[in-house]
BASELUM-889055 format. One record per atom (N, C-alpha, C): x, y, z. Coordinates in steps of 0.1 Angstrom, whole numbers, plus 5000, padded with zeros to 4 digits. Layout:
<pts>
XYZ
...
</pts>
This chain:
<pts>
233503688938
233303708923
234403788918
235603738920
236803818916
237003818901
236803708894
237003708880
236003798873
234703778877
233703858871
233904008874
234304038886
234504178890
235604248882
236704168881
237804228873
237404248859
236704158853
236304168839
235304288837
234404298846
233404408846
234004548847
234904558857
235604688860
236404728848
237104628841
237904658829
236904708818
235804658817
234804698807
234304838809
234004868821
233405008824
234505108826
235805078827
236805168829
236805288819
236705258806
236705368796
235505468799
234405418803
233305508806
233605598818
234205538828
234605618840
235605718836
236605688829
237705778824
237005888816
236105858807
235505958798
234706058807
234106008817
233406098826
234406198833
235406138839
236406218846
237106318838
237406278825
238106378816
237106478812
235806448811
234906548807
234706658818
235106618831
235106708842
236306798843
237206778833
238506858833
239706788839
239506668843
240706588848
241606538837
242806538839
243806488829
244006338833
244106258823
244306108825
245506088834
246506148832
247806128840
247606168854
246606258857
246406308871
245306228878
244706128872
243606058879
244205978891
243405978901
243805908914
242805798917
243205718926
242305608930
241005668936
241205778943
240005848949
239005898938
239505938927
238605978916
237805868911
238405748910
237605628906
236605588917
237005588929
236205558940
235005648940
235205778939
234105878939
233005848929
233505808917
232505778906
231805648909
232605548912
232005408914
231005408926
231205498936
230305498947
228905538944
228705598932
227405638927
226605518921
227305408919
226705288914
226105198925
224805178925
224205108936
224804968938
225204898928
225704768929
227104758935
227804868937
229104868942
229204858957
228704738962
228704708976
229304578978
229804548990
230304418993
229304308992
228104348996
227004248995
226704198981
226604298972
226304258958
227404168952
228604188956
229704118950
230003988957
229403968969
229603848977
229203718969
230003618970
229603488963
228403428970
228103468982
227003408990
225703478985
225703588978
224503658974
224003598961
223003518961
222403458949
221803558940
221403678945
220803778936
221803888932
223103868935
224103968932
224903928919
226203968920
227103938909
227203798905
226803708914
226903558911
226003518900
225003598897
224103568885
224703598872
225903658872
226503708860
227803628857
227803498857
229003418855
229403408840
230603398838
231103378824
231303518817
231803508805
232103638798
230703698793
229803618789
228503678786
227803748798
227903678809
227303738821
228003868825
229403868824
230103988827
229804108818
229604078805
229104178796
227804238800
226904148804
225604188808
225604278820
226504238830
226604318842
227204448839
228204458831
228904578827
227804678821
227004618812
225904698806
225004758817
224704678826
223804718837
224504828845
225704818849
226404918857
226605048849
226805038836
226905158828
225705248830
224505188832
223305268833
223305358846
224105318856
224205398868
225405488869
226305478859
227405568859
227005708854
227605818860
227405948855
227805958841
227106038833
227406068819
228506168817
229306158807
230306268805
229606398801
230206498806
229606638803
230206688790
229406768783
229906818770
230706948773
</pts>
């Protein structure tokens, strides 16, 4: 599910960055590990979910409309920015 995955991750990137900057991180200092740490909190971020063999995973969210729906679902699991 490469195309869907890329689209979805691009859509949720601003949410992840907002959370990290709310924790005091500067955008220029963000590392791959920062993103990994946040995304590991999302239950769907597993190889199994993204496998094209998984009929109940990301495969259900084909096309742009599906990608938007999946991004909306993933946002619910992301940590919220702190005030």
